[in-house]
Every structure is written in C-alpha cells, then in structure tokens.
C-alpha positions, 0 to 999 in steps of 0.5 A: 768364815766357814772352814774345812772340818779337820777331825777324822772322827766318825762323829764329825764326818769330815770325809763326807762333809768336806767335799760339799762344804768346800763348795760354799767355802770357795764361794766365800760364804760364811755363817750368815750367807750359807744355807741355814741347814748347812750352818746349823749342822756345821756348828754342831760338827765344829763343836764335836771337833772341839769336844774331842780335845776334852778326852773322856769328859766330852762324852760325860752327860750328868743327865744320862740316868734321868734321860734313860729312865724317861726313855724307858717309860716312854718306850710303849708310847713311842712304839705306838706313835711310830707304828703308822709311820713305820708301816707306811715307809715299808711300802712307800717309795723312797721320796714318799718315805722321806717326805713322811719322815721329814714332815713328822720330824718337823711337827715334832720340832714345833714344841 
C-alpha cells in the first residue's frame, strides 16, 4: 500500500508530493493500481527516504569519476544536440515547449 512520505528533505519533496499522494491513498490505491508514473516516482522517493538513514554513505557514488569524465567528453555533442530544442523552447508556447521536451526525453529513453 502507498503511504505518505515522511522526509522533510528537499530531495524527497514530501511537502509537494503528499497532497497529491493522499488522493490515491484515500481511494485505497496501491503499487499495482495507481498510475505508473506516480508509482515509479514514489518508489524513488521512498528509496531516497531510506537512504537518508545511511548518512554520508547515501551520497557516495564509486562511479562518479568515470561519469564526470564521460560527461566532460560529451559536452560538445550534448550542446550541439540540445541547441535545436533550446532554440525552439525560447519561442514556443508552454504547451509546445513541454510537448517537445517530453518527446525528446521519451526518444532518449528508448535505448
């Protein structure tokens, strides 16, 4: 069953999420009946809550040096790839900008 988030951490965002989450809890919705987007994000927020009990170890990433190196090497390609979207968003309506950004994100998640 879903339950309200308890953390006061900005990473978890319980203050913003709990009012929306309570609607699903009051209807008795759980992991298998609530919308997938809510459940997927809820799972990560619950994981962040649990990691807060681990202290500094919760933010340790043994792969951080490799990730930062790869990101640095990809910076020019990322900028070139994002330039058309950034140009479009600068002049588009909010709805058009959101549609374009979501479409790009969905295409990027296919891999």
